[in-house]
N, C-alpha and C positions, 0 to 999 in steps of 0.2 A: 187800056180801054179809053183813054182820053178823059176830057172833062165835060162831055156833053150830057151825061145823066148819072144819077146815083140815087140811092134811097134817102141818105141823109147828107146834106151839105153843111159843113161846119166852117163858119167864117171866123178864122183865128186859130193859130197853131201853137199857142202858149200851153202851159200845163193844164188848164181847164179844158181847152179844146182837144188836146191829145188824150186826156183822161176820158172825155166823152166818147171820142173815137174808139178807144180801147174797149170801153164798156159796151158800146153798141156792136162792135165786132164780136164780142163774146155772145151776143144775142143773134148773130148772123146777118146783120145789116151790111149793105154795101155803102161804105162811108168815104167821102171825099173831104179832105181838109185843105183849105186854101188860106194862104197868108202872104201879105205883101213883103214880109221879111224872109230871110233865109236862116236856117239853123246853123249853130245853136243860138237860140234867142235868149238874150240877157234882159234883166229888169231889176232896177234897184229894189232890194228887199232885205230883210234881216237874215234870210237863208237858213233859218232853223226849222226843222221838221219835228214837231211834237210827237210823242209816242202814238197819239191817235192818227196823225197824218201818215206815219209809217205803216200802221195797220191798214188804213184805207188803201194805200199804195199796194200793199201786199195782196189785197183782194183783187187788184187789177193785174196782178202778176208782175209787179215791179218791186224788186228788192233794192234797198239802199244800204250798202254794207260799210263797216267801219273804215275800210281802206279807201273808200270813196269820199270821205269827209272826216268828221270828228264827232264822236258821241258825247252827249251831255246827260246828266242825271236828274236835273231839275232846274228850278228858277231861283234867282237871287235878286232881291230889291235892295238898293243901297242909296243912302243920302246922308251927307254930313257926318260920316262915321257910324251912323246907325244902319244895320242891315238885318235882313231876315231871309232865310232860305228854306226850301223844302224839296225833297226828292219826289219824282213822279210816283204815283201809287202803283203804276204797272208799266214796265218797259222803260226804254231810254229814248231820248230824242237824238237827232243827228244834225249837225251843221254840214251843209253841202252847197257848193257853189251852184248858182242858178243854171249856168250852161251845162254843168254835169247832170243835174236833175233833168233838164230838157232833153239831153241826149239819151238818158235812160228811158224816158217816156217815148221818145221818137223810135228807139230801137224796138221797144215792145209793140208799138203801133205797126211798124214795118213788118215785124215777125207775124202779126195777125192778119196782114193783108190790107191795112188801111191805105188808101190812095192819097198821095200828097201832091199839092200844087204850090211849091214855094216860089217866092218872088212873083206871086200872082194875086192881084187885088180882087176882092169881091165888091161889086158896086151895085146899087139899085136906087130907084126912086119909087115913091109910093104908087102902088097899082101898076107898076111896070115890071118887066122881066128882070131877073137877077142875072148879072153878068159875072163870069169868072174869067179874069184875064181878057175882058172885052168881048167874050163870046157867051151866048146864052147857055144855060145849064138847066136841064130838067131834073127835078128832085121831088120827093114826097114831103120831106121835112127840112127845115133849115134851122140851124143852131147858131146863135150869135155868141161867140166866145171872144169878142173883139174888145174887151177891156172897159175901163171906166168911161171912155169917150165913145162908146159903141155906136157905130153907124147903123147897125142892125136894129138896135133899140129905137133909134130915131125914125127910120123909115117904116118900122112896124107899128109906129104910133103908141109905143109903150112908155113914153115920157109924158109928163114930168116925173121926176123922182124926188123924194123928200131927203134932203141932205141935212143931217143933224150935226156933223162936224167936218171941218176941212182943215187939214194941217199939211205941213211941208216936210218931206223926208229926204235925207241924204245918206249915201252909203259909200264906204271905201274899205279896202282890204289892207291890213297892216302885217308886215313881216315880223312876227313875234310868236313865240310858243305860247299857246293858251295857258293862262295861270289859274284857271278855275275849272271845276267839273260841272259848272252851271252856265246857263245863259244869264248874264248879269244885266239887269236893267238899272241904270244909274239915273236918279232924278236930280236935275239941276235947276237953276234959276230961269233958264230960257227954254227948257224942254227936257227930253229924255234921250239917253244914248244906251243902246243895248249891244252887248258884245257877245258874239256867237263864235265858238271855235269851228273852223271849217277845214282844218288840216293840222298836221303835227307842228307846223311852224307858221301858222296863219290864223288870224281872226278877222271876222267881218264886223265892222262897227257901223251901225245904222243909228242916225239921230233924227228925232222928230220934234218939230216946234209948231206952235200956232202963230208965231210972230213972222211977219214978212221981212224980206231983205236980209235974212241970216244965212249962214253956211255952216258946214260941219264944224269948222274951227271955232266959230262963235259959240256954238252950243257946248263944245268940249271945254271952252274957257270957263264956263260956269260949273264945271265938274272937275275940280283940281286933282283929285285922287286918280281919276281915269286919265286925265291929260298927262299926268306924270308917268303913268305906266306906258303910255304910247309915245312919250317924248323922244325916245331913241329908236323907235321902230320905223323902218322905211315903209313907204306905201307900195303895195303890189299893183294897185289899180288906181286910176284917177277917180275923183269924186263924181258921183252921179246923183241926180235928184229926181224927185217925183212928188206928186200930190197924193195924199192918202185921205180917203173919205169914209165916213159912216153914212151909207146911203140905203134907203129902202124904197122899193117900187110897189105900187099898188097891184100890178100884175107882171108876171114874167113870161107869159105866153099870150099869143093871139093867133087864131087860125092854126096854121101849120108852122108857126115860128115860136122858138123857145130861146130864152137867154140863160147863160150859164156863167159862173165865175163872176168877176168884177162887173161884167155887163149887167148882171142880174141883181146887183146890190153888193154891199161890202161893209166891212167893219174896219175901224182904224187899225193901222198896221201894228200897233203896239200889242195887240192880242196874239199875233203870231198864228192866227187860225185861218188866214185867207186861203192857203192851199188846201187845207183839210176841208173847208167848205166846198171848194170846187170839186174835189174828189168825191165827196158825198153826193153832190148834185149830179155828177156824171153817172153814178150808179142808179140814182133815182130816175134820171132821165131815160136811161136804157130800159129800166123796168117799166116805166110809163109807156114808152113807144112800143115795147113788146106787147102791150095790151091794146095797141091800136089807136091811142089818143094821148094828148098831153094833160088830161084831167088830173091824173095822179100827181104828176110833177107840179102842177099849179097848186094843188091842195096841200102838198107836203113841203114845198120849197121854203116857206116861211119858218118852219120848225128848224131848218138847218141854219138859218142866219140869225135867229132870235137870240140864242145864248151868246154867241160872240159879240153881237151888238150890245147886249146888256153888260157884258164884261167890259167892253170898250167904254161904255158910258160911265161905269164905276171908276175906271182908271183915268178917264178924262176929267172927272171931278177932282182927283188928286192933282192932275196937271194944272187945273184952273185955280184951285184954292190952296195956296201954299200953307196956310194955317192948318187946314185939314190934313194935308200931307205930313206936316211936321208932327202932328199928333198920331196919325195912323201908323207910320213906320215904326216908331218906338213901341206902340201897342203890339204890333205883329212880331217885332223882335223879342218882346218879353213874353209873348204867347205864341210860340212857334206852331202849336197845334192848330190855331186859327188859320195861319198862313197855309199850312198843309191842307186843311179842309178847303180853303179857297182854291188852291191849285187843283184839287180833285174836281171841284165844280168846273174850273176852266177847261180841263181836258175831258169833260163829259163823264166822269166817274161818279158824280153825285149831283142830283138836281139842285138848282139854285134855291128853289122853294124850301127844300129840306134844310139846306144850310141856314137860310134866314130864320126858319122856325126854331132850329136848335141853338143857333149861335148869334142871331141878329141882335137880340136884346142885350146879351152880355157884351157884345162888341160895341154897341151904341153907348152903353153905360161907361165902358172904358174910355171911349173917345171923349165923353163929356166930363169925365172925372177931372178935378183940378190937378192931380198928379197921378202917376202910375205906380202901382205897387210893385 
């Protein structure tokens, strides 16, 4: 049918863009996805899908199975010999290489009849026609799924955005059998490194720091126990880097333009909730457009990003204040029930307000105590 017209034009063919295309096709829309890159599209990330992410994917008709990655049962925090761990309250997570996930989404979109224009840039200027591959395209709605540096956000006049944190992330894959049934988050002097199993003989190691001029090796040097486990492991992939932001927009729609995924706001990558947010936004967007407007999407978008951003703020406090971290981890290690409840909040199984009402005072008292019982 070409690229001259569609109901919904999606600028960006990453996971959020493809999820939106799938959700919209479920509602019967004629969807065109355009991206300057060609699949499979990779991106530096921790590559762990939490149980809630897997459930959102299943609602889109995309299953990620154990033989496509490596499952994990929960989350583990570690620092200087102290560690605390908790299993997910419901289901298991899975580590899966980003190109594998992209191919699964692409196959589902193709199966549903989404039209694709790979290697095709979407360009525009304010108050001028949208060009797809240099040619005009008629559409009813346009969705910006073009990431943190979104051009769609810029020309739609949906900037500025409020950035509350900016950090630097690095990722590489190591040839070693996973040694843990958890995603491990190791806290070091210069940042965090989190280890996600992605196969029977491979782990993904992602490190995040607020310090400029560092690389993965520098951050791992501040985490001796993890550095030792990786010392004899060869790398399967070169190191890649990216900026990770906690960013909030005042609006995510204007006229017939909507933003989704990182283009619409984000939480620091340490939360592991970026993909889940995009999948939820995709289904909300499809529901909103099925009603003939973007009003519902605008009204409910903030509810999707608020909890991950609050959890990011809590973890960034631990990153910034080493004294708080040195007290908090032993508390959680000694009170595993608290950590389990926090994980329930993180994956959306318990409201944050309920946790704070029930456990906030006790946790505060433990943190302020001169020594832990």
